[in-house]
C-alpha positions as CSV (number, residue, x, y, z in Angstrom):
1,M,9.7,1.9,-20.5
2,S,7.2,0.0,-18.2
3,Y,9.1,0.4,-15.0
4,I,10.5,2.9,-12.6
5,T,14.0,2.6,-11.1
6,T,13.9,2.6,-7.3
7,Y,16.3,4.1,-4.8
8,T,17.9,0.6,-4.4
9,G,18.2,0.2,-8.1
10,N,15.3,-2.2,-8.8
11,H,13.3,-1.9,-12.0
12,F,9.8,-2.0,-10.6
13,D,6.6,-2.1,-12.7
14,P,3.8,-0.6,-10.6
15,I,1.2,-2.0,-13.0
16,N,2.5,-5.6,-12.7
17,P,4.2,-5.5,-9.3
18,D,6.7,-8.2,-8.5
19,P,6.8,-8.7,-4.7
20,E,10.4,-9.8,-5.0
21,L,11.3,-6.3,-6.1
22,I,9.5,-4.5,-3.3
23,N,12.0,-3.3,-0.8
24,I,11.2,-1.5,2.5
25,V,14.3,0.6,2.1
26,D,12.8,2.1,-1.2
27,I,9.5,2.8,0.6
28,A,11.2,4.3,3.7
29,H,13.4,6.5,1.5
30,A,10.7,7.7,-1.0
31,L,7.8,8.5,1.3
32,P,9.7,11.2,3.3
33,M,10.5,12.9,-0.1
34,I,6.8,13.2,-1.1
35,C,4.9,16.2,0.2
36,R,1.4,15.8,1.5
37,G,-1.5,17.7,0.0
38,N,0.2,18.0,-3.4
39,G,2.5,20.6,-1.7
40,Q,-0.4,22.8,-0.8
41,V,0.6,23.1,2.8
42,S,2.2,25.8,5.0
43,T,5.5,23.9,5.3
44,F,6.8,20.7,3.8
45,W,5.2,17.7,5.4
46,S,5.8,14.3,4.0
47,V,3.7,11.2,3.3
48,G,6.3,9.4,5.4
49,E,5.7,11.6,8.4
50,H,1.9,11.1,8.0
51,C,2.4,7.3,7.9
52,I,4.6,7.4,11.0
53,L,1.9,9.4,12.9
54,C,-0.7,6.8,11.8
55,A,1.4,3.9,13.0
56,K,2.1,5.7,16.3
57,E,-1.7,6.3,16.8
58,A,-2.4,2.6,16.0
59,A,0.2,1.6,18.6
60,A,-1.2,4.1,21.2
61,R,-4.6,2.6,20.7
62,G,-3.2,-0.8,21.5
63,Y,-3.8,-2.3,18.1
64,S,-2.1,-5.4,16.9
65,N,1.4,-5.3,15.3
66,R,-0.4,-6.2,12.0
67,V,-2.6,-3.1,12.2
68,I,0.3,-0.9,13.3
69,E,2.4,-2.1,10.4
70,G,-0.6,-1.7,8.1
71,A,-1.0,1.9,9.2
72,L,2.7,2.5,8.5
73,L,2.3,1.0,5.0
74,H,-1.2,2.4,4.1
75,D,0.3,4.9,1.7
76,A,3.3,2.8,0.6
77,S,1.9,2.5,-2.9
78,E,2.6,6.2,-3.3
79,C,6.3,5.6,-3.4
80,Y,5.7,3.8,-6.7
81,M,2.6,5.6,-8.0
82,S,2.8,9.1,-6.5
83,D,0.3,10.8,-4.3
84,V,-3.0,12.1,-5.8
85,P,-5.2,14.4,-3.8
86,R,-8.5,12.9,-2.6
87,P,-10.8,15.2,-4.5
88,L,-9.2,14.1,-7.8
89,K,-8.5,10.4,-6.9
90,Q,-12.2,9.7,-6.4
91,F,-12.7,10.2,-10.1
92,M,-9.7,8.0,-11.1
93,T,-11.2,4.6,-11.3
94,V,-8.3,2.8,-13.0
95,Y,-5.7,4.6,-10.8
96,K,-7.6,3.5,-7.6
97,E,-7.9,-0.1,-8.9
98,Q,-4.1,-0.2,-9.6
99,E,-3.4,1.4,-6.2
100,N,-5.5,-1.1,-4.4
101,H,-3.9,-4.0,-6.3
102,L,-0.4,-2.7,-5.4
103,L,-1.4,-2.2,-1.8
104,D,-2.7,-5.8,-1.6
105,V,0.7,-7.0,-3.0
106,L,2.5,-4.8,-0.5
107,Y,0.4,-6.0,2.4
108,T,0.8,-9.6,1.3
109,K,4.6,-9.2,1.2
110,F,4.9,-7.6,4.6
111,L,1.8,-8.9,6.4
112,G,1.2,-12.3,4.8
113,S,-2.1,-11.3,3.3
114,P,-4.1,-8.2,2.3
115,L,-5.9,-6.3,5.1
116,D,-9.3,-7.7,6.1
117,E,-12.4,-5.4,6.3
118,Q,-12.0,-4.7,10.0
119,E,-8.3,-3.8,9.7
120,E,-9.1,-1.5,6.7
121,K,-11.7,0.2,8.8
122,L,-9.4,0.7,11.8
123,I,-6.6,2.1,9.6
124,K,-9.1,4.4,7.7
125,E,-10.3,5.8,11.0
126,I,-6.8,6.6,12.0
127,D,-5.9,8.0,8.5
128,D,-9.0,10.3,8.7
129,A,-8.1,11.4,12.2
130,V,-4.5,12.3,11.3
131,L,-5.7,14.0,8.1
132,W,-7.9,16.2,10.3
133,Y,-4.8,17.3,12.3
134,D,-2.8,17.6,9.0
135,M,-5.4,20.1,7.8
136,K,-5.4,22.0,11.1
137,Y,-1.6,22.3,11.6
138,L,-0.5,22.5,8.0
139,L,-3.2,24.7,6.6
140,G,-4.9,26.3,9.6
141,E,-8.2,24.9,8.3
142,D,-10.9,23.2,10.3
143,S,-12.0,20.0,8.6
144,E,-15.5,18.7,8.5
145,G,-16.7,17.2,11.7
146,D,-15.6,17.4,15.3
147,K,-12.0,17.2,16.4
148,P,-11.2,13.5,16.4
149,E,-10.1,11.8,19.6
150,T,-6.6,10.5,19.4
151,C,-4.4,8.7,21.9
152,M,-1.3,10.6,21.0
153,V,-0.6,14.2,20.2
154,P,0.6,14.6,16.7
155,D,4.0,16.4,16.4
156,Y,4.4,18.5,13.3
157,T,8.1,19.4,13.8
158,V,9.7,19.4,10.4
159,R,12.7,17.0,10.3
160,A,15.4,16.0,7.8
161,F,14.4,13.4,5.2
162,K,17.0,11.0,6.6
163,D,15.6,11.3,10.1
164,V,12.1,10.4,8.9
165,E,13.5,7.6,6.8
166,Q,15.3,6.2,9.8
167,E,12.2,6.4,12.1
168,Y,10.1,4.7,9.4
169,L,12.5,1.8,9.3
170,E,12.7,1.6,13.1
171,I,8.9,1.4,13.4
172,F,8.8,-1.2,10.6
173,E,11.4,-3.3,12.4
174,K,9.7,-2.9,15.8
175,Y,6.3,-4.1,14.6
176,K,7.0,-6.3,11.6
177,I,5.2,-9.7,11.7
178,L,7.0,-11.5,8.9
């Protein structure tokens, strides 16, 4: 079998992604069900919650709707390919190539084109800042470097999957550009 069956019933091939089969409902449903840090956290914290925090930070910084939506979608490939911890992912060349290709397809579907270099840089800065807080609040661990400056205070209150899914969809609708 060369596909996965999504929440909405699509047969999606993450290696040869068909943009017509990408559905924001599948993304919004799956990401709250995937635990950050490969589950090595003090309490369940989802990739969906992480993406919501990134989008909120992008909005708080006054970035464009395109960057806000890009921040919300920056881990969307994980709903089709799973989450792989950074220390392992850096050695997975083929995985990273497929992930980047799928992200380009996702960004093109929802943003009209892949992210440019500046947009990638802004989102990476936000992702790294939120990761610092993830490490602090979910593991009690100080990450490398100084505490990053953020425009909003991350809230690590654990919520029901459906609540995270609903907020993800609300943010998507609020900032969507296409």
